[in-house]
KETIGU-306988 format. One record per residue (C-alpha): residue number from 1; residue in three letters; chain; x negated, y negated, z negated. Coordinates in steps of 0.05 Angstrom, whole numbers, plus 5000, padded with zeros to 4 digits. Each point is the difference from the previous one (the first is absolute). Example, Ala and Ser with C-alpha at 12.3 -4.5 7.8 and 13.67 -1.06 7.14 Angstrom:
# residues 2
<node nr="1" rest="ALA" kette="A" xx="4754" yy="5090" zz="4844"/>
<node nr="2" rest="SER" kette="A" xx="4973" yy="4931" zz="5013"/>
END
This chain:
# residues 292
<node nr="1" rest="MET" kette="A" xx="5473" yy="5282" zz="4781"/>
<node nr="2" rest="ARG" kette="A" xx="5059" yy="4967" zz="5035"/>
<node nr="3" rest="ARG" kette="A" xx="4969" yy="4931" zz="4992"/>
<node nr="4" rest="THR" kette="A" xx="4932" yy="5025" zz="5023"/>
<node nr="5" rest="TYR" kette="A" xx="5031" yy="5031" zz="5062"/>
<node nr="6" rest="ALA" kette="A" xx="5038" yy="4936" zz="5015"/>
<node nr="7" rest="VAL" kette="A" xx="4936" yy="4958" zz="4994"/>
<node nr="8" rest="ILE" kette="A" xx="4960" yy="5047" zz="5046"/>
<node nr="9" rest="LEU" kette="A" xx="5057" yy="5003" zz="5050"/>
<node nr="10" rest="ASP" kette="A" xx="5006" yy="4924" zz="5000"/>
<node nr="11" rest="ALA" kette="A" xx="4925" yy="4991" zz="5009"/>
<node nr="12" rest="VAL" kette="A" xx="4993" yy="5051" zz="5057"/>
<node nr="13" rest="THR" kette="A" xx="5063" yy="4975" zz="5035"/>
<node nr="14" rest="HIS" kette="A" xx="4976" yy="4927" zz="4999"/>
<node nr="15" rest="PHE" kette="A" xx="4931" yy="5022" zz="5022"/>
<node nr="16" rest="ASN" kette="A" xx="5029" yy="5034" zz="5062"/>
<node nr="17" rest="ASN" kette="A" xx="5051" yy="4947" zz="5016"/>
<node nr="18" rest="ASP" kette="A" xx="4951" yy="4942" zz="4993"/>
<node nr="19" rest="ASP" kette="A" xx="4947" yy="5027" zz="5047"/>
<node nr="20" rest="GLY" kette="A" xx="4956" yy="5027" zz="4945"/>
<node nr="21" rest="TRP" kette="A" xx="4962" yy="5047" zz="5047"/>
<node nr="22" rest="ALA" kette="A" xx="4986" yy="4943" zz="5048"/>
<node nr="23" rest="MET" kette="A" xx="4976" yy="4956" zz="4943"/>
<node nr="24" rest="ALA" kette="A" xx="4954" yy="5056" zz="4976"/>
<node nr="25" rest="SER" kette="A" xx="4967" yy="5003" zz="5069"/>
<node nr="26" rest="HIS" kette="A" xx="4993" yy="4924" zz="4999"/>
<node nr="27" rest="VAL" kette="A" xx="4967" yy="5001" zz="4932"/>
<node nr="28" rest="ALA" kette="A" xx="4954" yy="5058" zz="5019"/>
<node nr="29" rest="LEU" kette="A" xx="4976" yy="4967" zz="5064"/>
<node nr="30" rest="SER" kette="A" xx="4992" yy="4932" zz="4966"/>
<node nr="31" rest="ILE" kette="A" xx="4959" yy="5029" zz="4943"/>
<node nr="32" rest="LEU" kette="A" xx="4956" yy="5038" zz="5048"/>
<node nr="33" rest="MET" kette="A" xx="4988" yy="4938" zz="5041"/>
<node nr="34" rest="ALA" kette="A" xx="4988" yy="4958" zz="4938"/>
<node nr="35" rest="LEU" kette="A" xx="4950" yy="5050" zz="4969"/>
<node nr="36" rest="PHE" kette="A" xx="4939" yy="4981" zz="5041"/>
<node nr="37" rest="PRO" kette="A" xx="5012" yy="4924" zz="4997"/>
<node nr="38" rest="PHE" kette="A" xx="5009" yy="5006" zz="4924"/>
<node nr="39" rest="MET" kette="A" xx="4935" yy="5038" zz="4992"/>
<node nr="40" rest="ILE" kette="A" xx="4963" yy="4951" zz="5045"/>
<node nr="41" rest="PHE" kette="A" xx="5027" yy="4939" zz="4963"/>
<node nr="42" rest="GLY" kette="A" xx="4986" yy="5031" zz="4932"/>
<node nr="43" rest="THR" kette="A" xx="4929" yy="5021" zz="5018"/>
<node nr="44" rest="SER" kette="A" xx="4985" yy="4930" zz="5027"/>
<node nr="45" rest="LEU" kette="A" xx="5027" yy="4966" zz="4938"/>
<node nr="46" rest="ALA" kette="A" xx="4965" yy="5050" zz="4954"/>
<node nr="47" rest="SER" kette="A" xx="4933" yy="4991" zz="5035"/>
<node nr="48" rest="PHE" kette="A" xx="5007" yy="4925" zz="4994"/>
<node nr="49" rest="LEU" kette="A" xx="5012" yy="5008" zz="4925"/>
<node nr="50" rest="GLY" kette="A" xx="4945" yy="5052" zz="4991"/>
<node nr="51" rest="ALA" kette="A" xx="5043" yy="5063" zz="4991"/>
<node nr="52" rest="HIS" kette="A" xx="4961" yy="5044" zz="5048"/>
<node nr="53" rest="ALA" kette="A" xx="5031" yy="5065" zz="4975"/>
<node nr="54" rest="TYR" kette="A" xx="5069" yy="4977" zz="5023"/>
<node nr="55" rest="ALA" kette="A" xx="5005" yy="5043" zz="5063"/>
<node nr="56" rest="ASP" kette="A" xx="4987" yy="5066" zz="4964"/>
<node nr="57" rest="THR" kette="A" xx="5045" yy="4982" zz="4941"/>
<node nr="58" rest="ALA" kette="A" xx="5057" yy="4978" zz="5046"/>
<node nr="59" rest="SER" kette="A" xx="4994" yy="5063" zz="5041"/>
<node nr="60" rest="HIS" kette="A" xx="5007" yy="5043" zz="4938"/>
<node nr="61" rest="LEU" kette="A" xx="5058" yy="4960" zz="4970"/>
<node nr="62" rest="ILE" kette="A" xx="5040" yy="5002" zz="5065"/>
<node nr="63" rest="PHE" kette="A" xx="4986" yy="5070" zz="5024"/>
<node nr="64" rest="ASP" kette="A" xx="4993" yy="5040" zz="4935"/>
<node nr="65" rest="THR" kette="A" xx="5076" yy="5004" zz="4996"/>
<node nr="66" rest="TRP" kette="A" xx="5002" yy="5030" zz="5070"/>
<node nr="67" rest="PRO" kette="A" xx="4988" yy="5074" zz="5016"/>
<node nr="68" rest="GLU" kette="A" xx="4926" yy="5010" zz="5017"/>
<node nr="69" rest="SER" kette="A" xx="5015" yy="5029" zz="5069"/>
<node nr="70" rest="ILE" kette="A" xx="5036" yy="4935" zz="5018"/>
<node nr="71" rest="ALA" kette="A" xx="4958" yy="4949" zz="4964"/>
<node nr="72" rest="LYS" kette="A" xx="4930" yy="5025" zz="5018"/>
<node nr="73" rest="PRO" kette="A" xx="5000" yy="4982" zz="5075"/>
<node nr="74" rest="ILE" kette="A" xx="5033" yy="4932" zz="4989"/>
<node nr="75" rest="ALA" kette="A" xx="4954" yy="4983" zz="4942"/>
<node nr="76" rest="ARG" kette="A" xx="4940" yy="5017" zz="5042"/>
<node nr="77" rest="GLU" kette="A" xx="5023" yy="4953" zz="5055"/>
<node nr="78" rest="VAL" kette="A" xx="5014" yy="4946" zz="4950"/>
<node nr="79" rest="ILE" kette="A" xx="4930" yy="5004" zz="4972"/>
<node nr="80" rest="ASN" kette="A" xx="4972" yy="4998" zz="5071"/>
<node nr="81" rest="VAL" kette="A" xx="5039" yy="4936" zz="5013"/>
<node nr="82" rest="LEU" kette="A" xx="4978" yy="4968" zz="4936"/>
<node nr="83" rest="THR" kette="A" xx="4926" yy="5012" zz="5012"/>
<node nr="84" rest="ILE" kette="A" xx="5002" yy="4952" zz="5060"/>
<node nr="85" rest="GLU" kette="A" xx="4966" yy="4935" zz="4984"/>
<node nr="86" rest="ARG" kette="A" xx="5045" yy="4938" zz="5004"/>
<node nr="87" rest="GLY" kette="A" xx="4993" yy="4926" zz="4994"/>
<node nr="88" rest="GLY" kette="A" xx="5017" yy="4956" zz="4941"/>
<node nr="89" rest="LEU" kette="A" xx="5063" yy="5005" zz="4960"/>
<node nr="90" rest="LEU" kette="A" xx="5040" yy="4943" zz="5031"/>
<node nr="91" rest="THR" kette="A" xx="5002" yy="5026" zz="5071"/>
<node nr="92" rest="ILE" kette="A" xx="5059" yy="5007" zz="5046"/>
<node nr="93" rest="SER" kette="A" xx="4995" yy="5076" zz="5001"/>
<node nr="94" rest="VAL" kette="A" xx="5001" yy="5006" zz="4924"/>
<node nr="95" rest="LEU" kette="A" xx="5058" yy="4952" zz="4993"/>
<node nr="96" rest="ALA" kette="A" xx="5037" yy="5038" zz="5054"/>
<node nr="97" rest="ALA" kette="A" xx="4986" yy="5064" zz="4962"/>
<node nr="98" rest="ALA" kette="A" xx="5031" yy="4970" zz="4938"/>
<node nr="99" rest="PHE" kette="A" xx="5062" yy="4979" zz="5040"/>
<node nr="100" rest="PHE" kette="A" xx="5009" yy="5068" zz="5033"/>
<node nr="101" rest="SER" kette="A" xx="4989" yy="5038" zz="4934"/>
<node nr="102" rest="ALA" kette="A" xx="5057" yy="4959" zz="4971"/>
<node nr="103" rest="ASN" kette="A" xx="5046" yy="5029" zz="5054"/>
<node nr="104" rest="GLY" kette="A" xx="4999" yy="5066" zz="4962"/>
<node nr="105" rest="VAL" kette="A" xx="5026" yy="4964" zz="4938"/>
<node nr="106" rest="GLU" kette="A" xx="5054" yy="4967" zz="5042"/>
<node nr="107" rest="ALA" kette="A" xx="5023" yy="5068" zz="5026"/>
<node nr="108" rest="LEU" kette="A" xx="5007" yy="5024" zz="4928"/>
<node nr="109" rest="ARG" kette="A" xx="5040" yy="4938" zz="4983"/>
<node nr="110" rest="VAL" kette="A" xx="5050" yy="5010" zz="5057"/>
<node nr="111" rest="SER" kette="A" xx="5010" yy="5073" zz="4982"/>
<node nr="112" rest="LEU" kette="A" xx="5010" yy="4984" zz="4926"/>
<node nr="113" rest="ASN" kette="A" xx="5050" yy="4945" zz="5016"/>
<node nr="114" rest="ARG" kette="A" xx="5041" yy="5049" zz="5040"/>
<node nr="115" rest="ALA" kette="A" xx="4994" yy="5055" zz="4948"/>
<node nr="116" rest="TYR" kette="A" xx="5021" yy="4953" zz="4943"/>
<node nr="117" rest="ARG" kette="A" xx="5056" yy="4973" zz="5044"/>
<node nr="118" rest="VAL" kette="A" xx="4979" yy="4927" zz="4994"/>
<node nr="119" rest="THR" kette="A" xx="4989" yy="4944" zz="5050"/>
<node nr="120" rest="GLU" kette="A" xx="4935" yy="4961" zz="5001"/>
<node nr="121" rest="THR" kette="A" xx="5014" yy="4927" zz="4983"/>
<node nr="122" rest="ARG" kette="A" xx="4929" yy="4975" zz="4990"/>
<node nr="123" rest="PRO" kette="A" xx="4967" yy="4960" zz="5057"/>
<node nr="124" rest="TRP" kette="A" xx="4954" yy="5040" zz="5045"/>
<node nr="125" rest="TYR" kette="A" xx="4938" yy="4961" zz="4979"/>
<node nr="126" rest="VAL" kette="A" xx="5014" yy="5017" zz="4926"/>
<node nr="127" rest="THR" kette="A" xx="5005" yy="5075" zz="5015"/>
<node nr="128" rest="ARG" kette="A" xx="4939" yy="4998" zz="5045"/>
<node nr="129" rest="ALA" kette="A" xx="4960" yy="4964" zz="4946"/>
<node nr="130" rest="GLN" kette="A" xx="5022" yy="5052" zz="4950"/>
<node nr="131" rest="SER" kette="A" xx="4977" yy="5056" zz="5047"/>
<node nr="132" rest="LEU" kette="A" xx="4932" yy="4967" zz="5009"/>
<node nr="133" rest="GLY" kette="A" xx="4997" yy="4993" zz="4924"/>
<node nr="134" rest="PHE" kette="A" xx="5013" yy="5075" zz="4993"/>
<node nr="135" rest="VAL" kette="A" xx="4943" yy="5014" zz="5048"/>
<node nr="136" rest="VAL" kette="A" xx="4951" yy="4954" zz="4963"/>
<node nr="137" rest="ILE" kette="A" xx="5021" yy="5029" zz="4932"/>
<node nr="138" rest="ALA" kette="A" xx="4989" yy="5071" zz="5026"/>
<node nr="139" rest="VAL" kette="A" xx="4931" yy="4980" zz="5025"/>
<node nr="140" rest="MET" kette="A" xx="4983" yy="4969" zz="4932"/>
<node nr="141" rest="VAL" kette="A" xx="5023" yy="5061" zz="4962"/>
<node nr="142" rest="ILE" kette="A" xx="4958" yy="5046" zz="5043"/>
<node nr="143" rest="MET" kette="A" xx="4941" yy="4953" zz="4991"/>
<node nr="144" rest="ALA" kette="A" xx="5008" yy="5002" zz="4925"/>
<node nr="145" rest="ILE" kette="A" xx="5001" yy="5076" zz="5002"/>
<node nr="146" rest="SER" kette="A" xx="4938" yy="5001" zz="5044"/>
<node nr="147" rest="PHE" kette="A" xx="4963" yy="4956" zz="4949"/>
<node nr="148" rest="LEU" kette="A" xx="5020" yy="5049" zz="4945"/>
<node nr="149" rest="LEU" kette="A" xx="4976" yy="5057" zz="5044"/>
<node nr="150" rest="VAL" kette="A" xx="4930" yy="4972" zz="4997"/>
<node nr="151" rest="LEU" kette="A" xx="5001" yy="5003" zz="4924"/>
<node nr="152" rest="ALA" kette="A" xx="5035" yy="5068" zz="4995"/>
<node nr="153" rest="PRO" kette="A" xx="4938" yy="5044" zz="5012"/>
<node nr="154" rest="LEU" kette="A" xx="4959" yy="4961" zz="4948"/>
<node nr="155" rest="VAL" kette="A" xx="5056" yy="5006" zz="4949"/>
<node nr="156" rest="LEU" kette="A" xx="5008" yy="5075" zz="5012"/>
<node nr="157" rest="LYS" kette="A" xx="4925" yy="5010" zz="4995"/>
<node nr="158" rest="LEU" kette="A" xx="4997" yy="4964" zz="4933"/>
<node nr="159" rest="ALA" kette="A" xx="5061" yy="5039" zz="4976"/>
<node nr="160" rest="ARG" kette="A" xx="4967" yy="5066" zz="5017"/>
<node nr="161" rest="GLN" kette="A" xx="4937" yy="4978" zz="4965"/>
<node nr="162" rest="PHE" kette="A" xx="5030" yy="4974" zz="4935"/>
<node nr="163" rest="ALA" kette="A" xx="5065" yy="5040" zz="4996"/>
<node nr="164" rest="PRO" kette="A" xx="4988" yy="5069" zz="5029"/>
<node nr="165" rest="TRP" kette="A" xx="5057" yy="5028" zz="4960"/>
<node nr="166" rest="MET" kette="A" xx="5048" yy="4961" zz="5046"/>
<node nr="167" rest="GLU" kette="A" xx="4977" yy="5037" zz="5062"/>
<node nr="168" rest="THR" kette="A" xx="5070" yy="5026" zz="5015"/>
<node nr="169" rest="LEU" kette="A" xx="5029" yy="4930" zz="4999"/>
<node nr="170" rest="ILE" kette="A" xx="4941" yy="4972" zz="5039"/>
<node nr="171" rest="SER" kette="A" xx="5008" yy="5053" zz="5054"/>
<node nr="172" rest="ALA" kette="A" xx="5074" yy="4982" zz="5006"/>
<node nr="173" rest="VAL" kette="A" xx="4980" yy="4926" zz="5008"/>
<node nr="174" rest="ASP" kette="A" xx="4954" yy="5022" zz="5057"/>
<node nr="175" rest="ASN" kette="A" xx="5063" yy="5015" zz="5040"/>
<node nr="176" rest="TRP" kette="A" xx="5024" yy="4928" zz="4992"/>
<node nr="177" rest="ARG" kette="A" xx="5015" yy="4990" zz="5074"/>
<node nr="178" rest="ILE" kette="A" xx="5065" yy="5040" zz="5002"/>
<node nr="179" rest="LEU" kette="A" xx="5024" yy="4968" zz="4935"/>
<node nr="180" rest="VAL" kette="A" xx="4984" yy="4929" zz="5024"/>
<node nr="181" rest="ALA" kette="A" xx="5031" yy="5013" zz="5068"/>
<node nr="182" rest="VAL" kette="A" xx="5065" yy="5025" zz="4969"/>
<node nr="183" rest="SER" kette="A" xx="5001" yy="4942" zz="4951"/>
<node nr="184" rest="VAL" kette="A" xx="4991" yy="4949" zz="5057"/>
<node nr="185" rest="LEU" kette="A" xx="5055" yy="5036" zz="5039"/>
<node nr="186" rest="VAL" kette="A" xx="5049" yy="4996" zz="4941"/>
<node nr="187" rest="VAL" kette="A" xx="4985" yy="4926" zz="4987"/>
<node nr="188" rest="GLY" kette="A" xx="5007" yy="4985" zz="5074"/>
<node nr="189" rest="LEU" kette="A" xx="5068" yy="5035" zz="5003"/>
<node nr="190" rest="VAL" kette="A" xx="5025" yy="4963" zz="4939"/>
<node nr="191" rest="LEU" kette="A" xx="4978" yy="4932" zz="5026"/>
<node nr="192" rest="SER" kette="A" xx="5030" yy="5015" zz="5069"/>
<node nr="193" rest="HIS" kette="A" xx="5068" yy="5018" zz="4973"/>
<node nr="194" rest="LEU" kette="A" xx="5001" yy="4941" zz="4952"/>
<node nr="195" rest="TRP" kette="A" xx="4972" yy="4943" zz="5042"/>
<node nr="196" rest="LEU" kette="A" xx="5007" yy="5016" zz="5075"/>
<node nr="197" rest="PRO" kette="A" xx="5075" yy="5006" zz="5011"/>
<node nr="198" rest="ALA" kette="A" xx="5048" yy="4942" zz="4990"/>
<node nr="199" rest="GLY" kette="A" xx="5035" yy="4994" zz="4933"/>
<node nr="200" rest="LYS" kette="A" xx="4978" yy="5019" zz="4931"/>
<node nr="201" rest="ARG" kette="A" xx="4994" yy="5069" zz="4968"/>
<node nr="202" rest="ARG" kette="A" xx="4976" yy="5025" zz="4933"/>
<node nr="203" rest="LEU" kette="A" xx="4946" yy="5051" zz="4991"/>
<node nr="204" rest="ILE" kette="A" xx="5051" yy="5050" zz="4974"/>
<node nr="205" rest="ASP" kette="A" xx="5040" yy="4990" zz="5065"/>
<node nr="206" rest="VAL" kette="A" xx="4942" yy="5021" zz="5046"/>
<node nr="207" rest="MET" kette="A" xx="4968" yy="5056" zz="4959"/>
<node nr="208" rest="PRO" kette="A" xx="5047" yy="5057" zz="5022"/>
<node nr="209" rest="GLY" kette="A" xx="4984" yy="4989" zz="5074"/>
<node nr="210" rest="ILE" kette="A" xx="4926" yy="4992" zz="4985"/>
<node nr="211" rest="CYS" kette="A" xx="4999" yy="5067" zz="4962"/>
<node nr="212" rest="VAL" kette="A" xx="5037" yy="5033" zz="5058"/>
<node nr="213" rest="THR" kette="A" xx="4951" yy="4970" zz="5049"/>
<node nr="214" rest="LEU" kette="A" xx="4939" yy="5026" zz="4962"/>
<node nr="215" rest="ILE" kette="A" xx="5028" yy="5070" zz="4992"/>
<node nr="216" rest="ALA" kette="A" xx="5023" yy="5003" zz="5073"/>
<node nr="217" rest="TRP" kette="A" xx="4932" yy="4970" zz="5022"/>
<node nr="218" rest="ILE" kette="A" xx="4962" yy="5057" zz="4967"/>
<node nr="219" rest="ALA" kette="A" xx="5048" yy="5053" zz="5027"/>
<node nr="220" rest="GLY" kette="A" xx="5000" yy="4970" zz="5070"/>
<node nr="221" rest="ALA" kette="A" xx="4924" yy="4993" zz="5002"/>
<node nr="222" rest="LEU" kette="A" xx="4990" yy="5072" zz="4978"/>
<node nr="223" rest="ALA" kette="A" xx="5052" yy="5027" zz="5048"/>
<node nr="224" rest="PHE" kette="A" xx="4973" yy="4960" zz="5059"/>
<node nr="225" rest="ALA" kette="A" xx="4928" yy="5021" zz="4984"/>
<node nr="226" rest="ARG" kette="A" xx="5022" yy="5073" zz="4998"/>
<node nr="227" rest="TYR" kette="A" xx="5037" yy="4991" zz="5066"/>
<node nr="228" rest="LEU" kette="A" xx="4938" yy="4971" zz="5033"/>
<node nr="229" rest="LYS" kette="A" xx="4959" yy="5058" zz="4974"/>
<node nr="230" rest="GLU" kette="A" xx="5047" yy="5055" zz="5021"/>
<node nr="231" rest="PHE" kette="A" xx="5042" yy="4978" zz="5059"/>
<node nr="232" rest="ALA" kette="A" xx="4983" yy="4933" zz="5032"/>
<node nr="233" rest="THR" kette="A" xx="4969" yy="4994" zz="5069"/>
<node nr="234" rest="TYR" kette="A" xx="4985" yy="4925" zz="4999"/>
<node nr="235" rest="VAL" kette="A" xx="4929" yy="5008" zz="5023"/>
<node nr="236" rest="SER" kette="A" xx="5019" yy="5038" zz="5063"/>
<node nr="237" rest="THR" kette="A" xx="5060" yy="4954" zz="5013"/>
<node nr="238" rest="TYR" kette="A" xx="4970" yy="4931" zz="4988"/>
<node nr="239" rest="ALA" kette="A" xx="4925" yy="5015" zz="5009"/>
<node nr="240" rest="GLY" kette="A" xx="4960" yy="4939" zz="4978"/>
<node nr="241" rest="LEU" kette="A" xx="5062" yy="4966" zz="4972"/>
<node nr="242" rest="ALA" kette="A" xx="5015" yy="5058" zz="4952"/>
<node nr="243" rest="SER" kette="A" xx="4975" yy="4965" zz="4937"/>
<node nr="244" rest="ILE" kette="A" xx="5041" yy="4937" zz="5015"/>
<node nr="245" rest="MET" kette="A" xx="5063" yy="5040" zz="5015"/>
<node nr="246" rest="VAL" kette="A" xx="4992" yy="5042" zz="4937"/>
<node nr="247" rest="ALA" kette="A" xx="4992" yy="4936" zz="4958"/>
<node nr="248" rest="LEU" kette="A" xx="5060" yy="4968" zz="5034"/>
<node nr="249" rest="VAL" kette="A" xx="5045" yy="5060" zz="4987"/>
<node nr="250" rest="PHE" kette="A" xx="4976" yy="5003" zz="4927"/>
<node nr="251" rest="LEU" kette="A" xx="5014" yy="4925" zz="4991"/>
<node nr="252" rest="TYR" kette="A" xx="5068" yy="5010" zz="5032"/>
<node nr="253" rest="ILE" kette="A" xx="5017" yy="5053" zz="4947"/>
<node nr="254" rest="ILE" kette="A" xx="4974" yy="4956" zz="4944"/>
<node nr="255" rest="ALA" kette="A" xx="5037" yy="4939" zz="5026"/>
<node nr="256" rest="ALA" kette="A" xx="5066" yy="5039" zz="5002"/>
<node nr="257" rest="ILE" kette="A" xx="4987" yy="5022" zz="4928"/>
<node nr="258" rest="PHE" kette="A" xx="4984" yy="4929" zz="4979"/>
<node nr="259" rest="ILE" kette="A" xx="5065" yy="4973" zz="5031"/>
<node nr="260" rest="LEU" kette="A" xx="5041" yy="5056" zz="4969"/>
<node nr="261" rest="GLY" kette="A" xx="4972" yy="4982" zz="4932"/>
<node nr="262" rest="ALA" kette="A" xx="5026" yy="4929" zz="5009"/>
<node nr="263" rest="GLU" kette="A" xx="5067" yy="5027" zz="5025"/>
<node nr="264" rest="ILE" kette="A" xx="5006" yy="5041" zz="4936"/>
<node nr="265" rest="ASN" kette="A" xx="4986" yy="4939" zz="4958"/>
<node nr="266" rest="ALA" kette="A" xx="5053" yy="4961" zz="5038"/>
<node nr="267" rest="ALA" kette="A" xx="5051" yy="5057" zz="4993"/>
<node nr="268" rest="ILE" kette="A" xx="4987" yy="5003" zz="4925"/>
<node nr="269" rest="ILE" kette="A" xx="5009" yy="4925" zz="4992"/>
<node nr="270" rest="LYS" kette="A" xx="5064" yy="5003" zz="5041"/>
<node nr="271" rest="ALA" kette="A" xx="5027" yy="5058" zz="4958"/>
<node nr="272" rest="ARG" kette="A" xx="4982" yy="4963" zz="4936"/>
<node nr="273" rest="VAL" kette="A" xx="5036" yy="4936" zz="5023"/>
<node nr="274" rest="ARG" kette="A" xx="5062" yy="5040" zz="5019"/>
<node nr="275" rest="ALA" kette="A" xx="5000" yy="5035" zz="4932"/>
<node nr="276" rest="GLU" kette="A" xx="4994" yy="4933" zz="4964"/>
<node nr="277" rest="MET" kette="A" xx="5057" yy="4971" zz="5042"/>
<node nr="278" rest="ARG" kette="A" xx="5045" yy="5060" zz="4985"/>
<node nr="279" rest="SER" kette="A" xx="4983" yy="4994" zz="4926"/>
<node nr="280" rest="ARG" kette="A" xx="5015" yy="4926" zz="5000"/>
<node nr="281" rest="ALA" kette="A" xx="5065" yy="5010" zz="5037"/>
<node nr="282" rest="SER" kette="A" xx="5020" yy="5055" zz="4951"/>
<node nr="283" rest="GLU" kette="A" xx="4985" yy="4953" zz="4941"/>
<node nr="284" rest="LEU" kette="A" xx="5041" yy="4944" zz="5030"/>
<node nr="285" rest="LYS" kette="A" xx="5058" yy="5047" zz="5014"/>
<node nr="286" rest="SER" kette="A" xx="4997" yy="5027" zz="4929"/>
<node nr="287" rest="GLN" kette="A" xx="4998" yy="4930" zz="4972"/>
<node nr="288" rest="ALA" kette="A" xx="5059" yy="4978" zz="5043"/>
<node nr="289" rest="THR" kette="A" xx="5040" yy="5061" zz="4977"/>
<node nr="290" rest="HIS" kette="A" xx="4983" yy="4985" zz="4928"/>
<node nr="291" rest="ASP" kette="A" xx="5021" yy="4927" zz="5007"/>
<node nr="292" rest="THR" kette="A" xx="5068" yy="5019" zz="5029"/>
END
């Protein structure tokens, strides 16, 4: 309990002293600004490659982990934007969309570097290329899921026809969207903690913060959704901007949780290194006493 308290205190203290709240607002605004360019770039690339179900799949994967009251207005606007006809793939607007969508990844990188207490030593063009790579990989993953989505109804129909005794399992598979969205979220968190910040970390080093992030994400989403339902007056305060302001506040909460998860990982690593140093010093002292 004492070690757990020390880790939490170290994480929260460093979060406050290193402008964690300001970084959370930076991440939230960057992600919100990168959301529409990411969807535009992804839809253009998917249409070029024949994945016409991309927009619907991406909308579900991104927004199914948000409370419905927050996600529904934003998802509706995203779909409206994506239905606009555009030119070919290699246009200035689509390339600009890819560049601006990478800004969201860069914001995550900066916040993780601060949380893990490391300094970025890689050239800017390397980190920017990595961010663009993250964007393209995310688009490809969503495209692959959209292709599978086309086959899913046929597979479920055949399963009901030839294996009716598996109806319970088949009905559970029908709710694949939440499961897939959560799986994509977990993989995204793992890759972000392992690859985005400077330095190297093992999977075991980042899992505590990821678990804390997922638990706090669920709790924060439920609490904020309840708050909107019972107490909030965003519609009367912000009028037509209400949906954007609600999404921004929600992303601010999630960004703070994300950064705190990294802070917890850094605090655990720091405590482990200190324990190893104390153990090593004790061994050396014991050996020196024995020799004398």
